[in-house]
C-alpha positions as CSV (number, residue, x, y, z in Angstrom):
1,X,-12.1,13.5,-24.8
2,X,-9.0,11.3,-24.7
3,X,-7.5,13.5,-21.9
4,X,-10.5,12.8,-19.7
5,X,-9.9,9.0,-20.0
6,X,-6.2,9.3,-19.3
7,X,-6.6,11.2,-16.0
8,X,-7.9,8.3,-13.9
9,X,-5.0,6.1,-15.1
10,X,-2.5,8.8,-14.2
11,X,-4.1,9.2,-10.8
12,X,-3.8,5.5,-10.2
13,X,-0.2,5.4,-11.3
14,X,0.8,8.3,-9.1
15,X,-1.1,6.9,-6.1
16,X,0.5,3.5,-6.6
17,X,4.0,5.0,-6.9
18,X,3.5,6.9,-3.7
19,X,2.2,3.8,-2.0
20,X,5.3,1.7,-3.1
21,X,7.5,4.4,-1.6
22,X,5.6,4.5,1.6
23,X,5.6,0.7,2.0
24,X,9.4,0.8,1.5
25,X,9.7,3.5,4.1
26,X,7.5,1.5,6.5
27,X,9.6,-1.6,6.1
28,X,12.9,0.3,6.6
29,X,11.5,2.2,9.6
30,X,10.3,-1.1,11.1
31,X,13.8,-2.6,10.8
32,X,15.5,0.6,12.1
33,X,13.1,0.9,15.1
34,X,13.1,-2.9,15.8
35,X,9.3,-2.7,16.0
36,X,6.5,-4.0,13.9
37,X,5.1,-1.5,11.3
38,X,1.5,-1.4,10.2
39,X,-0.3,0.1,7.3
40,X,-4.1,0.6,7.9
41,X,-6.5,1.6,5.1
42,X,-8.7,4.5,6.0
43,X,-11.7,5.9,4.1
44,X,-9.7,9.0,3.1
45,X,-6.3,7.3,2.6
46,X,-4.0,5.3,4.9
47,X,-2.0,5.4,8.1
48,X,1.4,4.0,8.8
49,X,2.6,3.3,12.3
50,X,5.9,2.1,13.7
51,X,6.2,2.2,17.5
52,X,5.3,5.7,18.5
53,X,5.7,7.1,15.0
54,X,2.6,7.7,12.9
55,X,2.1,9.1,9.4
56,X,-1.3,9.6,7.8
57,X,-1.6,10.0,4.0
58,X,-4.7,11.5,2.5
59,X,-5.6,10.7,-1.1
60,X,-7.8,12.5,-3.5
61,X,-11.5,11.4,-3.4
62,X,-11.3,8.9,-6.2
63,X,-8.4,6.5,-5.8
64,X,-9.4,3.6,-3.6
65,X,-7.0,1.3,-1.8
66,X,-7.8,-2.3,-0.9
67,X,-5.7,-4.9,1.0
68,X,-6.1,-8.6,0.3
69,X,-4.3,-11.7,1.5
70,X,-2.3,-13.3,-1.3
71,X,-3.3,-16.8,-0.3
72,X,-7.1,-16.6,-0.4
73,X,-7.9,-13.0,-1.6
74,X,-9.6,-12.3,1.8
75,X,-9.8,-8.6,2.5
76,X,-7.5,-7.3,5.2
77,X,-7.8,-4.2,7.4
78,X,-4.0,-3.8,7.8
79,X,-0.7,-4.9,6.5
80,X,2.3,-5.6,8.8
81,X,6.0,-5.4,8.4
82,X,8.2,-7.0,11.0
83,X,11.6,-5.9,12.5
84,X,13.4,-8.7,10.5
85,X,12.3,-7.2,7.2
86,X,9.5,-9.8,6.5
87,X,5.9,-9.0,6.0
88,X,2.5,-10.5,5.8
89,X,2.1,-11.5,2.2
90,X,-0.6,-9.3,0.6
91,X,-1.9,-7.6,-2.5
92,X,-2.5,-3.9,-2.3
93,X,-4.9,-2.6,-5.0
94,X,-5.2,1.0,-6.1
95,X,-8.2,1.7,-8.3
96,X,-10.0,4.7,-9.9
97,X,-12.7,4.8,-12.6
98,X,-12.1,1.3,-13.9
99,X,-8.3,1.6,-13.8
100,X,-6.2,-0.4,-11.2
101,X,-2.7,-1.3,-10.2
102,X,-1.9,-4.2,-7.9
103,X,1.1,-4.3,-5.7
104,X,2.4,-7.6,-4.2
105,X,4.1,-7.6,-0.9
106,X,6.4,-10.6,-0.5
107,X,6.5,-12.5,2.8
108,X,10.2,-13.3,3.2
109,X,11.7,-10.1,1.9
110,X,8.9,-7.6,2.3
111,X,9.6,-6.6,-1.3
112,X,6.9,-4.6,-3.0
113,X,6.3,-5.3,-6.8
114,X,3.9,-3.8,-9.2
115,X,2.1,-6.6,-10.9
116,X,-0.4,-4.8,-13.0
């Protein structure tokens, strides 16, 4: 019984870790390519684009990803990183079966931090 309750939490942790890595890749690629990078949430996962490069990540059915503005919690359709390393400040939430992890994306440095 306890194992069944731990699985959603583990799925969220793994999806959040993968998303942190992908956001760091997107920022670095944006700087390298000198072009804005964008992460767009899709029903089945998310897509990252920098210039002509595109990478789509599919998630298992249950983890959901949501983007929100940090200032007013308004939902966003996409998150942008700029060639100078900055980003639109946002909170990226990964949730599954009542478990969730929030990732904060800083405006000035584009740094991604797990906050919960």
